[in-house]
N, C-alpha and C positions, 0 to 999 in steps of 0.2 A: 504495501499500498506505499511506503512511502517513498519508492523511488517512479510509482501515480504520479504523486505531487512533484514532483524532483524534475519528472514531464510534462503536466503543464505549466507550470515551473517553467520555464522551461520556454515552452510556446507559447507562454505568455509575453516573457520578454524579447524577446521573435519578432511578438506584433507589435511590436512592441516599439522595437524601433523600425523598424520595417512601416511601423505609421511616422513615425518619426521624422524624416526621410521625402512620405507623398505630400504633394501634394495637391491639396485641394480645391479647385476649380468650379463646382460644378452649382449651380445658383445656393440652395441651402440647406445641406450634403455637408452637415457637421465632422472633423477629422475626431469630435468624442462620437457622436456616434455611429460614425464608423469602428470604434474603436468597440463599440458595447455593444456590437451588432454581431462581430467576431469573438464575440466572449462569449452571451450570450449560442451561437453556430453551434460553439467550443465544446459546449457544457452541452447541450439538446441534442448536435451528430443530426441537424433540419437544420432545413430551412426556405419558407417561403413566403410570397409578398402577404401573404394578408398572419402567420403568423407575427414577420414583423409588425404592424399590425397591431397587435396582439399588447406583445411582448411592451415595445413602444409608443401605444395612442395615440401614430400616427394616421394621417389621411392617408389610405389607397393608395393612389397617386407619389407620393412623397417614399413610400416604402418602395413603392413600382424604380420611382430609383435610386434608392438604395440599395434597392438589388442588382440595382444594371450596374452601379456607379463601382460593386462588388466585383461583381464579371468583367468591367476595366482593367479596375487589379488583379484579376486572376486567386480575388480569395476564391468565388466561388464559379464551379460550370453550367453548364444549362445543363435536367435534371436527366439522370439514366435511370430507366425503368426495364431496362432487359437483363 
């Protein structure tokens, strides 16, 4: 279990380092929202626009923009139903 927490800590450290270098120029999608979304995605091992709407109490449009930005940055990819 200790190893698990060490791995999670390193993942968050890597995410924080990655986000520190990302320049976000998309309208109202902030670095903080992306950082928090990544934490939720890692913790829940799932992501969808509806899930982001519920977790952050944001509009569907804003969640869609957030999902698009996460995809542009390479953090998520198109769903694989195979």
